[in-house]
N, CA and C atoms as an extended XYZ file, in Angstrom:
222
Properties=species:S:1:pos:R:3:atomname:S:1:resname:S:1:resid:I:1 pbc="F F F"
N        35.794      204.444      166.058 N   UNK     1
C        36.753      204.686      165.197 CA  UNK     1
C        36.879      203.514      164.316 C   UNK     1
N        37.096      203.777      163.608 N   UNK     2
C        37.263      203.037      162.064 CA  UNK     2
C        39.167      202.630      161.957 C   UNK     2
N        39.652      201.759      161.691 N   UNK     3
C        40.726      201.057      161.544 CA  UNK     3
C        41.146      200.505      160.069 C   UNK     3
N        42.392      200.992      159.814 N   UNK     4
C        42.102      200.277      158.532 CA  UNK     4
C        42.340      199.032      158.373 C   UNK     4
N        42.341      198.338      157.272 N   UNK     5
C        41.739      197.072      157.088 CA  UNK     5
C        43.805      196.106      157.250 C   UNK     5
N        43.978      195.069      157.872 N   UNK     6
C        45.360      194.609      157.872 CA  UNK     6
C        45.622      193.540      156.936 C   UNK     6
N        46.395      193.479      156.186 N   UNK     7
C        46.903      192.611      155.374 CA  UNK     7
C        48.275      191.833      155.453 C   UNK     7
N        48.282      190.822      154.905 N   UNK     8
C        49.914      189.972      155.128 CA  UNK     8
C        50.910      190.409      154.374 C   UNK     8
N        51.932      189.734      154.393 N   UNK     9
C        53.141      190.008      154.038 CA  UNK     9
C        52.705      189.826      151.888 C   UNK     9
N        51.979      188.706      151.898 N   UNK    10
C        51.421      188.114      150.849 CA  UNK    10
C        50.367      188.899      150.093 C   UNK    10
N        49.195      189.075      150.969 N   UNK    11
C        47.920      189.678      150.480 CA  UNK    11
C        47.719      190.779      150.868 C   UNK    11
N        48.619      191.942      149.782 N   UNK    12
C        48.968      193.415      149.827 CA  UNK    12
C        48.334      194.050      148.533 C   UNK    12
N        48.151      195.351      148.609 N   UNK    13
C        47.390      195.894      147.633 CA  UNK    13
C        48.444      195.834      146.415 C   UNK    13
N        48.680      195.996      145.224 N   UNK    14
C        49.686      196.396      144.345 CA  UNK    14
C        50.574      197.806      144.666 C   UNK    14
N        52.014      197.416      144.938 N   UNK    15
C        52.562      198.705      145.181 CA  UNK    15
C        52.854      198.995      146.660 C   UNK    15
N        51.835      198.598      147.539 N   UNK    16
C        51.846      198.647      149.032 CA  UNK    16
C        53.055      197.982      149.808 C   UNK    16
N        53.910      198.663      150.787 N   UNK    17
C        55.130      197.999      151.123 CA  UNK    17
C        54.892      197.336      152.298 C   UNK    17
N        55.381      195.751      152.202 N   UNK    18
C        55.388      195.182      153.235 CA  UNK    18
C        55.742      195.104      154.506 C   UNK    18
N        55.089      194.693      155.091 N   UNK    19
C        55.674      194.764      157.032 CA  UNK    19
C        56.033      193.067      157.091 C   UNK    19
N        57.335      193.594      157.533 N   UNK    20
C        57.635      192.021      158.449 CA  UNK    20
C        57.748      192.135      159.888 C   UNK    20
N        57.449      191.116      160.637 N   UNK    21
C        57.124      191.399      162.276 CA  UNK    21
C        58.747      190.351      162.523 C   UNK    21
N        59.595      190.804      163.267 N   UNK    22
C        60.203      189.596      163.658 CA  UNK    22
C        60.264      189.852      165.347 C   UNK    22
N        60.737      188.804      165.994 N   UNK    23
C        60.634      188.707      167.684 CA  UNK    23
C        62.136      188.743      167.600 C   UNK    23
N        63.072      188.956      168.284 N   UNK    24
C        64.482      188.774      168.888 CA  UNK    24
C        64.766      189.126      170.271 C   UNK    24
N        65.200      187.865      170.803 N   UNK    25
C        65.115      187.336      172.243 CA  UNK    25
C        66.467      187.546      172.268 C   UNK    25
N        67.748      188.214      173.156 N   UNK    26
C        68.818      188.358      173.382 CA  UNK    26
C        69.304      187.576      174.721 C   UNK    26
N        70.103      187.353      174.963 N   UNK    27
C        70.372      187.208      176.304 CA  UNK    27
C        72.186      187.107      176.611 C   UNK    27
N        72.144      187.246      177.334 N   UNK    28
C        74.064      187.220      177.863 CA  UNK    28
C        74.313      187.060      179.202 C   UNK    28
N        75.582      186.340      179.263 N   UNK    29
C        75.845      185.676      180.225 CA  UNK    29
C        76.014      185.438      181.844 C   UNK    29
N        75.682      185.316      182.873 N   UNK    30
C        75.483      185.686      184.040 CA  UNK    30
C        76.751      186.144      184.456 C   UNK    30
N        77.637      185.781      184.015 N   UNK    31
C        79.399      185.983      184.333 CA  UNK    31
C        80.058      186.837      182.619 C   UNK    31
N        80.543      187.927      183.204 N   UNK    32
C        81.207      188.742      181.924 CA  UNK    32
C        82.340      187.632      181.194 C   UNK    32
N        82.195      187.305      180.140 N   UNK    33
C        83.019      186.517      179.700 CA  UNK    33
C        84.092      187.416      178.783 C   UNK    33
N        84.159      188.312      178.411 N   UNK    34
C        85.389      189.323      177.522 CA  UNK    34
C        85.772      189.179      176.547 C   UNK    34
N        84.369      188.388      175.911 N   UNK    35
C        84.025      188.252      174.817 CA  UNK    35
C        83.719      189.663      173.803 C   UNK    35
N        83.179      190.537      174.355 N   UNK    36
C        82.951      191.948      173.954 CA  UNK    36
C        81.654      191.476      173.222 C   UNK    36
N        81.766      192.378      171.798 N   UNK    37
C        80.152      192.450      171.186 CA  UNK    37
C        79.720      190.723      170.573 C   UNK    37
N        80.813      190.384      170.213 N   UNK    38
C        80.888      188.357      169.662 CA  UNK    38
C        79.973      188.056      170.588 C   UNK    38
N        79.334      188.037      171.689 N   UNK    39
C        79.196      187.829      172.662 CA  UNK    39
C        77.755      187.134      172.639 C   UNK    39
N        77.367      188.504      171.356 N   UNK    40
C        75.717      188.523      171.099 CA  UNK    40
C        74.916      187.118      170.969 C   UNK    40
N        73.609      186.697      171.694 N   UNK    41
C        73.637      185.418      171.539 CA  UNK    41
C        72.081      185.468      171.695 C   UNK    41
N        71.151      184.718      171.008 N   UNK    42
C        70.025      185.139      171.087 CA  UNK    42
C        68.876      184.129      169.671 C   UNK    42
N        67.981      184.566      169.937 N   UNK    43
C        67.037      183.373      169.304 CA  UNK    43
C        66.257      184.794      168.254 C   UNK    43
N        65.621      184.370      166.851 N   UNK    44
C        65.401      185.289      166.053 CA  UNK    44
C        64.447      184.909      165.662 C   UNK    44
N        62.772      185.081      165.612 N   UNK    45
C        61.655      184.602      164.980 CA  UNK    45
C        60.674      185.716      164.362 C   UNK    45
N        60.985      184.953      162.876 N   UNK    46
C        59.858      185.366      161.948 CA  UNK    46
C        58.268      184.974      162.077 C   UNK    46
N        57.480      186.274      162.590 N   UNK    47
C        56.589      186.227      162.896 CA  UNK    47
C        55.313      185.342      162.230 C   UNK    47
N        55.463      186.087      160.723 N   UNK    48
C        54.400      185.791      159.677 CA  UNK    48
C        54.837      184.073      159.736 C   UNK    48
N        55.933      183.686      159.493 N   UNK    49
C        55.958      182.418      158.978 CA  UNK    49
C        56.351      181.247      159.979 C   UNK    49
N        56.492      181.853      161.288 N   UNK    50
C        56.688      180.691      162.299 CA  UNK    50
C        58.428      180.359      162.280 C   UNK    50
N        59.171      180.798      160.978 N   UNK    51
C        60.699      180.070      161.729 CA  UNK    51
C        61.213      180.930      162.569 C   UNK    51
N        62.415      180.406      163.126 N   UNK    52
C        62.924      180.841      164.521 CA  UNK    52
C        64.464      180.187      163.449 C   UNK    52
N        65.622      181.551      164.369 N   UNK    53
C        66.642      180.860      164.268 CA  UNK    53
C        67.591      181.156      165.031 C   UNK    53
N        68.428      180.435      166.091 N   UNK    54
C        69.236      180.890      166.736 CA  UNK    54
C        70.356      181.916      166.343 C   UNK    54
N        71.295      182.209      166.842 N   UNK    55
C        72.155      183.296      166.255 CA  UNK    55
C        73.341      183.556      167.794 C   UNK    55
N        74.722      183.274      167.216 N   UNK    56
C        75.602      183.796      168.241 CA  UNK    56
C        76.528      184.757      167.872 C   UNK    56
N        76.087      185.794      166.553 N   UNK    57
C        77.131      187.237      166.532 CA  UNK    57
C        75.886      187.712      165.710 C   UNK    57
N        76.436      189.187      165.519 N   UNK    58
C        75.576      190.073      164.754 CA  UNK    58
C        75.383      189.800      163.361 C   UNK    58
N        76.206      189.113      162.796 N   UNK    59
C        76.317      188.642      161.446 CA  UNK    59
C        75.379      187.711      161.223 C   UNK    59
N        75.096      186.370      161.670 N   UNK    60
C        74.170      185.636      162.038 CA  UNK    60
C        72.609      186.341      162.350 C   UNK    60
N        72.397      187.401      162.927 N   UNK    61
C        70.803      187.542      163.083 CA  UNK    61
C        70.950      188.501      161.923 C   UNK    61
N        71.987      189.077      161.323 N   UNK    62
C        71.645      190.562      160.317 CA  UNK    62
C        71.481      189.301      159.163 C   UNK    62
N        71.689      188.419      158.835 N   UNK    63
C        72.020      187.326      157.502 CA  UNK    63
C        70.216      186.651      158.131 C   UNK    63
N        69.846      186.654      159.115 N   UNK    64
C        68.336      186.160      159.218 CA  UNK    64
C        67.287      187.406      158.341 C   UNK    64
N        67.681      188.339      158.957 N   UNK    65
C        66.883      189.688      158.481 CA  UNK    65
C        66.809      189.836      157.416 C   UNK    65
N        68.028      190.406      156.615 N   UNK    66
C        68.578      190.187      155.404 CA  UNK    66
C        67.388      188.993      154.467 C   UNK    66
N        67.632      187.819      154.578 N   UNK    67
C        67.034      186.630      154.007 CA  UNK    67
C        65.674      186.780      154.189 C   UNK    67
N        64.947      187.493      154.851 N   UNK    68
C        63.442      187.433      154.784 CA  UNK    68
C        63.135      189.132      154.469 C   UNK    68
N        64.138      189.852      154.392 N   UNK    69
C        63.616      191.197      153.250 CA  UNK    69
C        63.910      191.446      152.704 C   UNK    69
N        64.478      189.727      151.312 N   UNK    70
C        64.617      189.816      150.244 CA  UNK    70
C        63.479      190.150      149.648 C   UNK    70
N        63.582      190.334      148.105 N   UNK    71
C        61.968      190.725      147.330 CA  UNK    71
C        61.179      189.441      147.282 C   UNK    71
N        61.963      188.217      147.116 N   UNK    72
C        61.021      187.010      147.261 CA  UNK    72
C        60.351      186.394      148.515 C   UNK    72
N        59.078      186.618      148.361 N   UNK    73
C        58.950      185.815      149.607 CA  UNK    73
C        59.230      184.192      149.925 C   UNK    73
N        59.428      184.153      151.252 N   UNK    74
C        59.483      182.756      151.620 CA  UNK    74
C        58.705      181.737      151.771 C   UNK    74
């Protein structure tokens, strides 16, 4: 079986879609805090760059993801 050649986000054929990979680690408190969805806590990693960011709510997580999905590479 032959697999297609893999390319990074920088080295890709013209017109090809970029693939960005993230690892999102979430944790929740051992005891309920009553904070609801705002209690979302964790760390998000951008695999290709090795950069990470902690987040304390969904808005911070989405901001990190959006920054890496912008047209310009970081």
